[in-house]
C-alpha positions, 0 to 999 in steps of 0.5 A: 499500500502506497501512502501520502502521509509524510507528505501531508505531515510535512505540509502542516509543518509537523515532525514525526514526533509531533504527529506521534504525540497527537496520534499516541504511538511512538516515532517509530510507529509514524516512520514505519507507516510513511515508509510503507513497511506498516499498515495501520489499523482502522482506528489509526488510519482514522486518527491520522485522516483526522489529524492530517485533514484528509480522507483515508482514501486520499492518504492510503491508496492501494498498490496495483498488487494490493487489489485483486478481485477475482471474477464471480 
């Protein structure tokens, strides 16, 4: 999954530590999300969405290999 968390955070002038504190997670969690190594839980994704002022679907975009639909 690709994400735009780093760009939104930077546009708002927040550091990783500030975002982590506001989210109630570690700075390492924010780093892992931004690098695409960790997909946040749905509750955390909603908190990110609220704090960064962007809908979840704008913050997190599935890669082509993440979305696979089997025919009916």
